[in-house]
C-alpha positions as CSV (number, residue, x, y, z in Angstrom):
1,M,67.7,-24.2,79.3
2,L,66.2,-27.0,78.3
3,N,64.1,-27.3,74.4
4,E,60.5,-27.3,74.9
5,K,60.0,-31.4,74.1
6,I,62.8,-32.5,76.4
7,S,61.5,-29.6,79.4
8,K,57.9,-31.5,79.1
9,R,59.3,-34.5,79.3
10,C,61.3,-34.1,82.4
11,E,58.2,-32.1,84.1
12,T,56.1,-35.3,83.2
13,L,58.7,-37.6,84.6
14,L,59.4,-35.8,88.0
15,A,55.5,-35.8,88.8
16,S,55.5,-39.7,89.2
17,T,58.7,-40.1,91.0
18,E,57.0,-41.4,93.9
19,Q,55.1,-43.8,92.5
20,K,57.6,-45.3,90.2
21,I,60.5,-45.2,92.1
22,S,60.9,-48.0,94.8
23,L,62.3,-47.0,98.2
24,E,65.2,-49.3,98.1
25,R,66.3,-47.7,94.7
26,K,65.4,-43.9,96.3
27,A,67.8,-45.4,99.5
28,I,70.5,-45.6,96.6
29,L,69.6,-42.4,94.9
30,D,69.7,-40.2,98.0
31,D,73.4,-41.6,98.5
32,I,74.1,-40.0,95.1
33,A,72.5,-36.9,96.0
34,Q,73.9,-36.5,99.3
35,M,77.3,-36.9,97.8
36,I,76.6,-34.3,95.1
37,C,75.4,-31.8,97.3
38,D,78.3,-32.5,99.9
39,E,81.1,-32.1,97.1
40,V,79.1,-28.9,96.1
41,K,79.1,-27.5,99.5
42,N,83.2,-28.2,99.7
43,N,83.7,-26.2,96.3
44,N,85.0,-29.9,95.1
45,D,84.3,-29.9,91.0
46,V,81.6,-32.9,90.7
47,E,82.3,-35.5,87.8
48,L,80.0,-38.3,87.6
49,V,81.4,-41.2,85.3
50,Y,78.4,-43.6,84.2
51,L,80.2,-47.0,83.6
52,C,79.1,-50.3,81.9
53,T,80.8,-53.1,80.1
54,H,80.4,-51.7,76.4
55,N,80.0,-48.4,76.9
56,S,77.0,-48.3,74.4
57,R,73.7,-47.6,75.5
58,R,72.6,-47.8,79.4
59,S,76.0,-45.8,80.4
60,H,75.0,-43.2,77.4
61,F,71.7,-42.7,78.7
62,A,72.7,-42.1,81.8
63,Q,75.1,-39.4,81.0
64,V,72.9,-37.6,78.8
65,W,69.8,-37.9,81.4
66,G,72.8,-36.8,84.2
67,H,73.5,-33.6,82.6
68,V,70.3,-32.5,81.8
69,A,69.1,-33.1,84.8
70,S,71.7,-31.2,86.3
71,V,71.1,-28.2,84.2
72,L,67.8,-28.0,85.1
73,F,68.3,-28.0,89.1
74,G,71.3,-25.7,88.4
75,F,74.4,-27.9,89.0
76,D,77.8,-26.7,87.3
77,L,79.4,-30.4,86.9
78,K,80.6,-32.9,84.6
79,T,78.8,-36.1,83.3
80,Y,81.0,-38.6,81.4
81,S,80.5,-42.6,80.5
82,G,82.9,-45.3,79.9
83,G,83.4,-48.6,79.8
84,T,85.7,-51.9,80.2
85,V,86.1,-51.5,76.5
86,A,85.4,-49.1,73.4
87,T,82.4,-50.3,71.1
88,E,80.0,-47.7,69.8
89,C,77.3,-45.9,70.7
90,H,74.7,-47.9,69.4
91,P,72.8,-46.9,66.8
92,N,68.9,-47.8,68.6
93,T,70.8,-45.5,71.5
94,I,71.0,-42.6,69.3
95,A,67.7,-43.3,67.4
96,T,65.7,-43.4,71.0
97,L,67.0,-39.8,72.3
98,R,66.2,-38.6,68.8
99,N,62.4,-39.8,69.2
100,I,63.0,-38.9,72.6
101,G,63.5,-34.9,71.6
102,F,67.2,-34.5,71.2
103,R,68.7,-33.2,68.5
104,I,71.3,-35.4,67.2
105,S,74.2,-34.5,64.8
106,S,77.9,-36.1,64.0
107,D,80.3,-35.4,61.7
108,N,81.9,-39.2,61.2
109,L,79.1,-41.3,60.6
110,A,81.3,-43.6,58.5
111,Q,83.5,-44.2,61.4
112,E,82.8,-47.4,63.4
113,N,82.7,-45.3,66.9
114,P,81.2,-41.9,65.5
115,L,81.4,-39.1,68.1
116,Y,77.8,-37.9,68.2
117,K,76.5,-34.2,69.5
118,V,73.1,-34.8,71.3
119,Y,71.8,-31.6,71.3
120,Y,69.3,-30.7,74.6
121,N,68.8,-27.0,73.2
122,D,69.5,-25.0,70.0
123,K,73.5,-24.7,71.1
124,D,74.3,-27.4,74.1
125,Y,75.2,-30.8,73.2
126,I,76.8,-33.6,75.4
127,A,79.5,-35.5,73.3
128,C,79.0,-39.2,73.2
129,Y,80.8,-42.1,71.7
130,S,82.2,-45.4,73.1
131,K,85.4,-45.4,74.9
132,A,87.2,-47.3,77.5
133,N,87.3,-46.1,81.5
134,T,91.0,-44.9,81.0
135,D,90.4,-43.1,77.6
136,S,92.2,-39.4,78.4
137,T,89.0,-37.7,77.9
138,L,87.8,-39.2,81.4
139,P,88.8,-38.1,84.7
140,Q,91.3,-40.7,86.0
141,A,91.3,-39.2,90.0
142,D,88.2,-37.6,92.4
143,F,85.2,-38.8,90.6
144,I,82.3,-40.2,91.7
145,A,81.7,-43.8,89.7
146,I,77.8,-44.9,89.3
147,M,77.8,-48.3,87.6
148,T,74.5,-49.0,85.1
149,C,75.2,-52.5,84.2
150,S,75.4,-55.5,86.5
151,D,78.5,-56.9,84.3
152,S,80.6,-54.2,85.1
153,D,79.1,-54.2,88.5
154,D,80.2,-57.3,89.6
155,N,83.3,-57.2,87.5
156,C,84.7,-53.9,88.7
157,P,84.0,-54.0,92.7
158,F,86.7,-51.5,92.6
159,V,87.2,-48.3,90.5
160,P,90.7,-47.1,90.8
161,G,90.5,-43.0,91.1
162,A,87.0,-43.2,92.1
163,K,86.0,-40.9,95.4
164,K,83.2,-43.3,95.8
165,R,81.5,-46.3,93.7
166,F,77.5,-46.9,93.7
167,S,75.2,-49.6,92.0
168,T,73.0,-48.5,90.0
169,T,72.1,-51.2,87.3
170,Y,69.3,-51.1,84.5
171,D,68.2,-54.3,82.3
172,D,69.9,-54.3,79.1
173,P,67.8,-53.2,76.0
174,K,70.2,-54.9,74.1
175,E,68.0,-58.0,74.2
176,F,65.3,-56.5,72.2
177,D,67.7,-55.6,69.3
178,G,66.7,-57.0,66.0
179,T,63.2,-57.4,67.5
180,D,59.8,-55.4,66.2
181,N,59.6,-53.7,69.2
182,A,63.2,-53.0,70.2
183,L,63.0,-49.2,70.1
184,I,59.9,-49.3,72.7
185,Q,62.2,-51.3,74.7
186,Y,65.1,-48.3,74.5
187,E,63.0,-45.5,75.4
188,T,61.6,-47.5,78.4
189,R,65.2,-47.9,79.6
190,S,66.1,-44.5,78.7
191,L,62.9,-43.0,80.6
192,Q,64.0,-45.0,83.6
193,I,67.3,-43.8,83.7
194,A,66.3,-40.2,83.2
195,Q,63.6,-40.1,85.8
196,E,66.3,-41.7,88.2
197,A,68.3,-38.8,87.3
198,L,65.9,-36.0,87.5
199,Y,64.9,-37.5,91.5
200,T,68.7,-37.7,92.3
201,F,69.2,-34.4,91.4
202,K,66.2,-32.8,92.9
203,K,67.2,-34.6,96.1
204,A,70.3,-32.6,95.9
205,A,68.7,-29.4,95.4
206,D,66.8,-29.9,98.1
207,L,69.7,-30.6,100.2
208,R,71.5,-27.7,99.0
209,G,68.8,-25.4,100.1
């Protein structure tokens, strides 16, 4: 179950997928949807790991929206995010998710790399903090790797342990940090990622039947 604000946001994004997502992009997302569907039909555990160099912005958006989309379309799976190095979940990432409609809390804000609980309803949340892809909380085998930034995509042509690797890179909102429209740009990127996650899981649900 999603809260009302997130649910309405998803409904709006789904209504414009045909116009907003290119055919080239859909081909990649369709392949991800097909693999998710195949894994489910084979009764395999499905674990999606979204990877970006610093695990600070785009990979967290992807983890959150991938989970939201899986809930919306009734898939029982797990989403994760990681990077080649651990930094922090950037404050603009958290502010953007809060502005979009998620409730967010943290018990350790004084730390350099806080753990945030990103609630999509009254009780259920996604845990977000920066971590390397070797972190013990991430699966190390039989997962689906989804690259979210060009740097990690270029430098990690092979992801150890992954069943398959997909490239869905996004422009980095980091370039707008410190500007007056930073949060607008972060929201634009977050909603682009959301729309593609929703398209992917709707396609997987259609294939599942």
